[in-house]
C-alpha positions, 0 to 999 in steps of 0.5 A: 163375637165369633159364631162359637161364642155366640149365646144360644137359647132355643127350646128343643122340645116340651114334654108331658113327663108324667102325669097321674090321677087319683080318685080314692073315694068314688063312686061315693063322693061323687054324689056329694053336692058340698063344693071341693077346697081345692089345693095347688101346689107347684114346683120347678126343677132344673136339670142339666143333661148334658153339656149346653142342653138344660131340661126345666119341669114345671109340677103341679099337684092338684088335690080337690077334697070334702072335708076329710075325703079326696074328691081326686088327686092330680100330679103332672110334671110338664118339662122341657128341653133347652140348648143355651150355650155361651150366656154369661153365669149371671143370665142362666138362673134367671134364663131357667129360674124364670124364662124356661117354666114361662114357656112350659108352664101353659102346656101344663096348665092344659094338661092339669084342666084336661085330666081334671074334666076327662076325670068326669069333674069340671076343670081347675084353670091354674091360674097365671104364674109370676115366675119371677117373682117366684124365683125372687123368692126361691132365691132370698130364701137361699139368701142369694140375690137375684141375679 
């Protein structure tokens, strides 16, 4: 195999793309002793930046409510820029849908826990995610067999 056809997979950079924190009912909600209900939503997005460069972002939305009042809402988008070249087309989906999010996710977890703790609440620790299962579910929902 010639050098210009050698498969390349390299992390160029991992970065915090967006973060927001809202506490719409503070300070009144800070004194409520009831445990909040916490809802966590995750998403993965892929964007081709240029030939051979792909941005993969993982987004978490964490909402804590007591009854119908929001205690806090945190949205964090962590991204990675990956150089991916000369890979077979059937390997691209799993690389950007499984491998890249697995690299980015630990940074997202840390940022979510940190911003919630800095807001004055006990940190919310996101669970480990099986990105392979998530990818396979997305492919099944789209009617595409997972590679």
